[in-house]
MISE-488868 format. One line per field, with one value per residue (C-alpha): x, y, z. Coordinates in steps of 0.05 Angstrom, whole numbers, plus 32768, in hexadecimal, padded with zeros to 4 digits. Layout:
BEGIN
X = c(X | ...) .
Y = c(Y | ...) .
Z = c(Z | ...) .
REM end
This chain:
BEGIN
X = c(7E2D | 7E38 | 7E6B | 7E68 | 7E96 | 7E99 | 7EB7 | 7EEC | 7F08 | 7F16 | 7F58 | 7F6C | 7F80 | 7FC5 | 7FC6 | 7FD4 | 8019 | 8018 | 805C | 804F | 8025 | 7FFA | 7FEB | 7FDC | 7FAB | 7F89 | 7F85 | 7F67 | 7F31 | 7F1F | 7F1E | 7EEF | 7EBB | 7EAD | 7E89 | 7EC0 | 7F08 | 7F38 | 7F7B | 7FBB | 8004 | 8047 | 8083 | 80CC | 80CF | 80FA | 812D | 813A | 814F | 8113 | 80D6 | 80B0 | 8073 | 808C | 804B | 8002 | 7FCD | 7F88 | 7F50 | 7F0B | 7EDA | 7EFB | 7F45 | 7F80 | 7FB4 | 7FFA | 8016 | 8061 | 8070 | 80BB | 80B1 | 8081 | 809D | 805C | 801E | 7FF5 | 7FC0 | 7FAC | 7F93 | 7F51 | 7F46 | 7F55 | 7F2C | 7EEF | 7EB9 | 7E8D | 7EC2 | 7EC7 | 7F0E | 7F12 | 7F50 | 7F64 | 7F85 | 7F83 | 7FA8 | 7FEF | 7FDF | 7FBF | 7FFC | 802B | 8002 | 7FFF | 8048 | 8064 | 8032 | 8007 | 7FC7 | 7F89 | 7F52 | 7F07 | 7ECF | 7EF3 | 7EE0 | 7F12 | 7F05 | 7F33 | 7F0D | 7ECB | 7EDD | 7EF5 | 7EB1 | 7E90 | 7EBA | 7EDE | 7F12 | 7F49 | 7F4F | 7F8B | 7F7F | 7FA0 | 7F6D | 7F32 | 7F45 | 7F4F | 7F0C | 7EE2 | 7F02 | 7F31 | 7F6C | 7FB0 | 7FE1 | 802B | 803E | 8088 | 807A | 8066 | 80B0 | 80C6 | 80EF | 80BA | 80EC | 8110 | 8100 | 80EA | 80B8 | 80B4 | 8074 | 8066 | 806B | 803D | 800A | 800F | 8006 | 7FC9 | 7FA8 | 7FAC | 7F76 | 7F55 | 7F23 | 7F18 | 7EDA | 7EB8 | 7ECE | 7EB3 | 7E6F | 7E6C | 7E81 | 7E52 | 7E17 | 7E2B | 7E32 | 7DEC | 7DCE | 7DEE | 7DDC | 7E25 | 7E2D | 7E22 | 7E5A | 7E88 | 7E7A | 7E8A | 7ECC | 7EDD | 7ED0 | 7EFE | 7F34 | 7F38 | 7F54 | 7F9B | 7FC9 | 8012 | 8032 | 805D | 80A6 | 80B7 | 80E6 | 812E | 8147 | 8175 | 8138 | 810B | 813B | 8138 | 814F | 813B | 8155 | 815D | 819A | 81C9 | 81D3 | 8217 | 81FB | 81C4 | 81F7 | 821F | 81DF | 81CD | 820F | 8207 | 81C1 | 81D9 | 8212 | 81E1 | 81B5 | 81F0 | 8204 | 81BD | 81B1 | 81F3 | 81E2 | 8198 | 8180 | 8155 | 8179 | 8169 | 8192 | 81D0 | 81C8 | 818D | 8175 | 818A | 81D0 | 81D8 | 81BD | 81EC | 8227 | 8212 | 820C | 8250 | 8279 | 82B1 | 82F9 | 830C | 82E7 | 82EE | 82C4 | 8288 | 8285 | 8277 | 823E | 8216 | 8230 | 8241 | 8286 | 8267 | 824B | 828E | 82B4 | 8286 | 8275 | 829F | 82CD | 8293 | 826F | 82AE | 82B5 | 826C | 827B | 82B8 | 828E | 8258 | 828B | 82A3 | 8264 | 823A | 8204 | 81C2 | 8181 | 8141 | 8102 | 80D3 | 808F | 8056 | 802D | 7FE2 | 7FBB | 7F9E | 7F55 | 7F62 | 7F84 | 7F4A | 7F17 | 7F41 | 7F47 | 7EFC | 7EEE | 7F20 | 7EFE | 7EB9 | 7ECC | 7EEE | 7EAD | 7E83 | 7EB4 | 7EAD | 7E61 | 7E66 | 7E9D | 7ECB | 7F0D | 7F0A | 7F1D | 7EE0 | 7EB4 | 7EDA | 7F19 | 7F53 | 7F56 | 7F0C | 7F13 | 7F4D | 7F27 | 7EEC | 7F18 | 7F3A | 7EFE | 7ED0 | 7E8C | 7E59 | 7E1A | 7E00 | 7E01 | 7E4B | 7E5A | 7E35 | 7E60 | 7E9F | 7E84 | 7E6C | 7E97 | 7E74 | 7E29 | 7E1F | 7E4A | 7E29 | 7DE3 | 7DF8 | 7E24 | 7E1B | 7DF7 | 7E24 | 7E63 | 7E4C | 7E3D | 7E82 | 7EA6 | 7E7D | 7E86) .
Y = c(8102 | 80DB | 80EB | 80E5 | 80AB | 80B4 | 80FA | 80E0 | 80B0 | 80E5 | 8109 | 8124 | 816C | 8173 | 816E | 81AC | 81AA | 81C7 | 81DD | 8221 | 8237 | 8264 | 8229 | 81FD | 8230 | 8235 | 81E9 | 81E4 | 8216 | 81EF | 81AB | 81C7 | 81D6 | 818B | 8157 | 8123 | 8122 | 80EA | 80E5 | 80BC | 80C2 | 80AC | 809D | 8089 | 804B | 8024 | 805C | 807C | 8068 | 808E | 808C | 80CC | 80E3 | 8102 | 8111 | 811A | 8114 | 8133 | 812E | 814D | 8140 | 8177 | 817B | 8152 | 8171 | 8158 | 8177 | 8176 | 816F | 8174 | 81BC | 81CD | 81C0 | 81D7 | 81B1 | 81C1 | 81E7 | 81A4 | 818D | 81B0 | 8185 | 8143 | 8153 | 8170 | 813D | 815B | 814D | 8103 | 80EA | 80B0 | 8085 | 8042 | 8017 | 8050 | 8031 | 803C | 8083 | 8095 | 807B | 80A3 | 80E3 | 80DD | 80CA | 8102 | 813A | 8128 | 8126 | 8100 | 80F0 | 80F0 | 80DD | 80A6 | 8078 | 8042 | 8024 | 7FE8 | 7FD5 | 7FE0 | 7FAC | 7F7C | 7F82 | 7F77 | 7F38 | 7F4E | 7F1B | 7F51 | 7F93 | 7FB4 | 7FF9 | 7FE5 | 7FAD | 7FD9 | 8012 | 7FE2 | 7FBF | 7FFD | 8032 | 800F | 8034 | 8013 | 8026 | 8019 | 7FF1 | 8003 | 8047 | 8026 | 801D | 8061 | 8092 | 80C6 | 80F3 | 8103 | 8145 | 8154 | 811C | 8105 | 8107 | 80BD | 80C3 | 80FF | 80DA | 809C | 80C5 | 80EA | 80A9 | 808F | 80C0 | 80D8 | 809F | 8092 | 80BD | 809A | 8056 | 8069 | 8078 | 8034 | 800F | 8035 | 8025 | 7FDC | 7FDD | 7FFA | 7FC6 | 7F8D | 7FAB | 7FB3 | 7FFF | 8002 | 7FCF | 7FF7 | 8039 | 8018 | 7FFF | 8042 | 8064 | 8032 | 803C | 8086 | 8074 | 8066 | 803F | 8049 | 8004 | 7FEA | 7FE1 | 7F99 | 7F72 | 7F7A | 7F47 | 7F27 | 7F19 | 7EFB | 7ED9 | 7E8E | 7E7C | 7E34 | 7E2A | 7E4F | 7E7B | 7E73 | 7EAD | 7EBC | 7EBC | 7EEB | 7F19 | 7F1C | 7F27 | 7F61 | 7F83 | 7F77 | 7F95 | 7FD3 | 7FD9 | 7FD4 | 800A | 803A | 802E | 8035 | 8076 | 8093 | 8082 | 8094 | 8053 | 8019 | 7FE5 | 7FAD | 7FD3 | 7FCB | 7F81 | 7F52 | 7F33 | 7EEF | 7F07 | 7F21 | 7EE0 | 7EB7 | 7EE1 | 7ED9 | 7E8D | 7E85 | 7EBF | 7ECE | 7EDA | 7F01 | 7F33 | 7F07 | 7ED2 | 7F00 | 7EEF | 7EA7 | 7EBC | 7EDB | 7F23 | 7F42 | 7F5F | 7FA5 | 7F98 | 7F7C | 7FB6 | 7FEB | 7FCF | 7F91 | 7FB1 | 7FCC | 7F89 | 7F65 | 7F96 | 7F87 | 7F3C | 7F47 | 7F71 | 7F3C | 7F05 | 7F2C | 7F4E | 7F35 | 7F05 | 7F25 | 7F0E | 7F06 | 7F26 | 7EF3 | 7EF3 | 7EDD | 7EA7 | 7EB2 | 7E82 | 7E44 | 7E5A | 7E9A | 7E73 | 7E42 | 7E7A | 7E9E | 7E5F | 7E53 | 7E99 | 7E91 | 7E52 | 7E72 | 7EB0 | 7E86 | 7E5F | 7E9E | 7EBF | 7E85 | 7E8D | 7ED8 | 7ECF | 7F01 | 7EFE | 7EEA | 7F2F | 7F4E | 7F22 | 7F31 | 7F5D | 7F3E | 7F73 | 7F6A | 7F1E | 7F21 | 7F51 | 7F22 | 7EE6 | 7F0B | 7F2D | 7EEF | 7F10 | 7EE6 | 7F07 | 7F2A | 7F6C | 7F63 | 7F4F | 7F8D | 7FBA | 7F9A | 7FA4 | 7FEC | 8000 | 7FCD | 7FC8 | 7FA8 | 7F6C | 7F67 | 7F67 | 7F34 | 7F06 | 7F16 | 7ED6 | 7EAA | 7ECA | 7EBF | 7E77 | 7E6C | 7E8A | 7E61 | 7E21) .
Z = c(7F29 | 7EE9 | 7EB4 | 7E68 | 7E5D | 7E12 | 7E16 | 7E46 | 7E12 | 7DDE | 7DD8 | 7E1C | 7E2B | 7E4A | 7E96 | 7EC0 | 7EDF | 7F26 | 7F41 | 7F60 | 7F9C | 7F70 | 7F42 | 7F7F | 7F9B | 7F57 | 7F54 | 7F9A | 7F87 | 7F48 | 7F6D | 7FA1 | 7F6C | 7F61 | 7F8B | 7F7D | 7F66 | 7F55 | 7F78 | 7F71 | 7F84 | 7F67 | 7F93 | 7F8A | 7FB6 | 7F85 | 7F7D | 7FC1 | 8007 | 8025 | 7FF9 | 7FED | 7FC6 | 7F86 | 7F62 | 7F76 | 7F40 | 7F44 | 7F11 | 7F0A | 7ED2 | 7EA9 | 7EBA | 7ED3 | 7F02 | 7F10 | 7F4F | 7F5B | 7FA7 | 7F99 | 7F84 | 7FBD | 8003 | 8025 | 800E | 804C | 8022 | 8004 | 8047 | 803C | 7FFE | 8021 | 8060 | 803C | 804A | 8014 | 7FDF | 7FCE | 7FBF | 7F8F | 7F92 | 7F75 | 7FAB | 7FDD | 8017 | 7FFE | 7FE6 | 8029 | 804F | 8023 | 8028 | 8074 | 807A | 804F | 805A | 8096 | 806C | 8081 | 804F | 8059 | 8029 | 8002 | 7FC8 | 7FB7 | 7F72 | 7F80 | 7FBF | 7F9A | 7F65 | 7F9B | 7FBD | 7F7A | 7F6F | 7F30 | 7F19 | 7F19 | 7F3D | 7F1B | 7EFE | 7EBC | 7EB2 | 7EC6 | 7E97 | 7E5E | 7E6A | 7E78 | 7E4C | 7E1B | 7E3A | 7E41 | 7E78 | 7E71 | 7EAF | 7EA9 | 7EC8 | 7F09 | 7F14 | 7EF9 | 7F22 | 7F2F | 7F53 | 7F12 | 7EF1 | 7EBE | 7EB4 | 7E6D | 7E43 | 7E4D | 7E99 | 7E99 | 7E6F | 7E9C | 7EDB | 7EC2 | 7EAA | 7EF1 | 7F05 | 7EC5 | 7EC1 | 7F0B | 7F12 | 7ED8 | 7EF3 | 7F38 | 7F1A | 7EF7 | 7F36 | 7F64 | 7F36 | 7F39 | 7F85 | 7F8A | 7F5C | 7F85 | 7FC9 | 7FDC | 7FDE | 802A | 8034 | 8006 | 802A | 806D | 8053 | 8032 | 8075 | 8099 | 8064 | 8076 | 80BA | 80A4 | 80D2 | 80C1 | 80B6 | 80EE | 80DD | 80CD | 80FA | 80E3 | 80B0 | 80E3 | 8110 | 80DB | 80AA | 80A5 | 805F | 8066 | 80AC | 80ED | 80F0 | 812A | 815B | 813D | 80F7 | 810D | 812D | 80EC | 80C5 | 80F3 | 80E4 | 809A | 809B | 80BE | 808C | 8052 | 8071 | 8077 | 802E | 8014 | 803B | 8023 | 7FDA | 7FE2 | 7FC4 | 7FDE | 8007 | 7FD5 | 7FA1 | 7FCD | 7FE0 | 7FE3 | 8023 | 8009 | 7FFB | 8042 | 8060 | 8035 | 804C | 8095 | 808E | 806B | 8085 | 8053 | 806A | 802B | 7FFF | 7FC1 | 7FE4 | 7FDF | 7F95 | 7FA6 | 7FD3 | 7F9A | 7F9A | 7F58 | 7F47 | 7F4B | 7F91 | 7FA9 | 7F8B | 7FA8 | 7FEC | 7FF8 | 802B | 8054 | 8052 | 8069 | 80A3 | 80B6 | 80B5 | 80E3 | 8113 | 8114 | 8123 | 8160 | 817A | 81B4 | 819C | 818B | 81AB | 8184 | 81A0 | 81BE | 819E | 81CA | 81A8 | 81AB | 81D7 | 81B6 | 81C0 | 8199 | 8161 | 815D | 8159 | 8124 | 80FB | 80FF | 80E7 | 80AE | 8096 | 809C | 8075 | 803F | 8035 | 8033 | 8003 | 7FD3 | 7FD4 | 7FC9 | 7F95 | 7FB8 | 7FDE | 8027 | 8043 | 8021 | 804D | 808D | 808E | 80B3 | 80E9 | 80F9 | 80F9 | 812A | 8157 | 815A | 8168 | 81A0 | 81C1 | 81BC | 81BF | 81E4 | 81C9 | 818B | 81B1 | 81C2 | 817B | 8161 | 818D | 816F | 8129 | 812E | 80F3 | 80C6 | 80D3 | 808F | 80A2 | 80E6 | 80C7 | 8092 | 80BB | 8106 | 811D | 80F2 | 810E | 8155 | 8146 | 8126 | 8162 | 8193 | 816A) .
REM end
């Protein structure tokens, strides 16, 4: 289905605000009448201890919806929209939105088109939505709202306009990009990657700061023990205040304190903390330092280093995909996604049949690169 791009650039009708169950049911009915809808989310990651989705935007060819999850504790009726394989969902940079939708509401998404991944496959010099809307439609987005507190109500008129523009042009953009993918013989590759993107893997938690911090040199066991206590102190403060941990103290500040443990609260000022930080949390940080000085030494988790043969195969694949990417004028992960590359390096297929089995999710890449990949891994 192709949309009339000219009519989309005229004055826009106000979006429909959805904050009741009756309004949500009416929206779901209207969304289901279309072959494709655009979707986006806004969260409050820069303003809360635990991030949450604060707004979900939907657009059809005719109307934009802004749904308020904060007013609707039960969004389970939306599941039928996200799982309907006959209804294409168009996102820009879908991965983060899919993670948030699964984390907060348990939603899984089928039948996906990601405009950001499409432009990366096409080798565009930039993949940001702001740039694309400006180039294709002459529309300017105000980037400042990327950092807005979307949990605050009511949203102001500028926020509402920004949120609706995130989805309003996506269907038209999708048509443009799909036509270009077809012309360049890359649509099959894009469809494969859209299908893979639907299988969201929740990100693993990062190792704690005290385990990964280096700050130019290795920390001693005692310094790491102090840092562990400081990190736990910061978590308690951030959770109590409902703000991100970096808005209490930065990682660097905690590492600096652990490396030069102060004996008095005033010494925190010389370690980069502001007067406000010292006044608000100095006593708690000093208690954490004292606990770290006396606590049993922490032990870092041992990470098993991969064997040399795996690392050699992985490096060979990296160099190969970098060369192919230059020829295709795309980024390296478009040629071979990192997860697929690591799986091939680990499994070491010995024949094209074995390689094909490992690449079932991407027959386009196997058909295009299969023999070359086998040669690289055997090299």
